[in-house]
N, C-alpha and C positions, 0 to 999 in steps of 0.2 A: 237604239231601242226606243219603241214607238208611244206616243205620249198615252195613248187610251192604255197600253200595258202597263206602262209603271203608274199610272195613275191606280190601277187597279191593284198594283201590289203596295201602295201606298195605304188604301181603303184596306184591305186586307190587314194593314200591320196592326189598325183599329185604336191608335193612339193620336193626339192634335200633333206632337210632336215626334221626331224620329231622328235616328243617326242614319248617316251612308252604309257603315257596318250594318245595321240592322235591314235595311232596303237590300242592299247586296246577299244576305245570307238569305231574304224571304223569296227574291229575284232569280238567285242561282246566278245573275250577273255580276262581272267584273265591276270592281269601285270605279275603275275611270270609265267605263260604260255607264253606272247608275248617274254620276256625276254628271257627264255631259249629257244627260238625259232631265236631272234636276235642274240644269243650269237654264236649260228650255223652256222648264216650265216655269222659271223663275222669271224669264224673261215676258211669260206670257201672263205673267200675274196671277199663276194659280197656288203657287208655294212660296216660301220667304227665307232666305238662307239666314238661319238665327246668329249662327255660330259657326267655327269651322267644325266642319262635318256633323253640324245640326239643321234640320229643315223643320217647316211647320206649313200646315196646310193652310191656307187661306180662306177663313170664313168659318171653319170648324169652330162650334159654338163651344167647345172644351178648351178653346185654346185664352192662356193665360200666362204670364210671365212664371206664374209657378210651376205649370206644366215643363218647364224647360227642365229643372232643377236635375230631376235626375239624369240626366244626359251629360251633364257641366263634368261631372267628377268620374271617372271609368274605373278608380280603383280604392275609390273611399263612399264611403254613405258620407250624407249629410241631412241633416233636417233644420226646417224653420224655427229658429229662435229668438232669444233676444226681442229688440222692438218690434221688428215683425211679427212676430208669434204673439205677441202683446196687441198688438194692434186687431190682429184676428180674432182673438179671443175678446174684444170690445173692452180692453184696461185702459187703450192710449187712443185717443180721438185723432192725435196727428198722424196724417198719412206719411209714412216712411219713405223717403227719395230713394233708395237702397234697399231690398232686400237680403236682410242679413240672417245667415245660418252657423251652425256649428258644425265641425268637421274634427277629425285625428290628421286630416291633413293641414299643410303648410298655410297659413293664413293666406288669402290672396283676395283681390278684387278682378271681378271678369264683365265686361261691358259685353252686351247682346243686342239685335233689334230691336226684343222685348224685356228688355230692363236692365239694369245692374245688377250684381248680386256679389257680398262680400263674406267670404268664408273665413270665420275664427277659429283656430286650433283651440281643441277640449283635449285634456290628456286622456286616453283612452280608457280609465279606470272611472271618469265622468262622463265617460259618452252615453248616456242611459236616460229615460225620461221621456222618450217620445213613440209617437205611433202616426197611423195613416190619419190625414187629415178627412174629419168628417163633415160634410157639406151644412148640416145641419146647425154644427157652432155658430158660423157668420155668412152673410151674404156679401164678405169684403172681397170676394176673389172670385175668378170668373171661372173656373174649373181646371181640372189637371189632377193626378194625382200625388200626393206627395208628402214626405214626412214631418210634424211637428212638433215640438217640446209640447208637454202640458204645462198649462199657465204657471204653476207654480215651477217647475223645474226652468221656464223662460225667465221668468223674474231670477232667479238664483243664476242661471248661465249669466245673465248682464253682469250683476255684482262681481261673479268669478273673473269676468274679464276686467271691470272695472279696477280690478286690483293687480292684475299683470300690466295692464295698457291704462296707465292712468287717464287717458283722452276719451276712453271709450266707454261710454254709459256711465258713466258719473253723476250724473243727472239726468232726471227724468223730467218730460212734460207731466200733467195732472194724471195721477193714475185712480181710476173708477174700479174698482173690484167688485165683483159679483157676492152674492150670498153664498154662491158654492164655492170661492175661490178657500183656500186652505192654510192660513199662516203653520198651522203646525206641521203639515206638508211642506212647506217652504222652508222650515227647520230642520225635519228631518232629511233633505235634499243636501242643505248646507253642510250638517253632519256627515256626508259622504263624500266631501272634497279629503284628498288626499294630503294635499301641503296646510298643515297649521296657520302659516301664516297670512298663507288665501282664506283659511277659513273663518281666523278671526275677522279680517276684514269684512266679510261677508254675512258675519253674524252683526255687526256694528250695523250694514246696511240693514239687514232686516230690523233690529231695532227700531231705528230711525222712523223709517216707512211706516211700521205698526203701532209708536207712536202715533205720528200723524193721523194715522187713520182713526187711534181710538179717542184720537182730542177732535174728530171731525165727526164723531159718530153722535146721532139724534140725542142720545142722552145726555152728549155734555155740551151740546149748545146753547148758549142763554137767549132765554126770550124776551 
C-alpha cells in the first residue's frame, strides 16, 4: 500500500489515535496490507505503534495518553476517575504515574507507548456520573476526547474502591476543593452504592474528609 495513500486515509479518520480495524474499514484494504503499510510508516518515524492494533500520528497536537483510552477496551466503556480525575480537576497536585479508569470490565493494567492505564471494575449499577471531558476544566492534559467522572463522583469512586481493595486509594495526598465542589452531591452519589457495607465505608471516608475540610476553613483557623 502506497505511503501517501495510507497517510491520506489516516488523515481522513480525523483522530490522533486510531486502530487497525478503523483504518482497514476506511481504506477498504485488508488488515494485513494495512499493518504492513503502518509498519513502514513506523520505520519512517511518521507514526507510533502504541499498543496491539493501536497507532498514533507523530506530531499531532491532540496526541496525549488520554486520547488512547477509547481504543483500549473494545467491548466496554471506561471513564477517567479516581486520582487521575481529581488531578485533572486540580483537587490533587501530585501527578499520577498511572492513568486510573473505571469500567465494568475486569480490573487490569495496560502498558502502552504513551502511558500506563489501570482499569478498575465497578458494579454496572454504579457505573455512571461521567461525561465528555471539557478542555476548559483544566490544562493538565494534552488533548484527545475521553470520558471523565464528575469531581464528586471521582471522589466517591475512590472511596468505593478503597472498601473493596484496602491498598487502593485508602489515603490521599493533600486535597484542595474548589468552591464549586459539593459535598451534598458526594453524599448523594454515596447513597447510590448498592452494597450496604461498601456504602457505610464510603460514608465514613466522606465524613472524615468533610470534617478535615471544615477544620481548615478560614473561620476555624486561629489568628
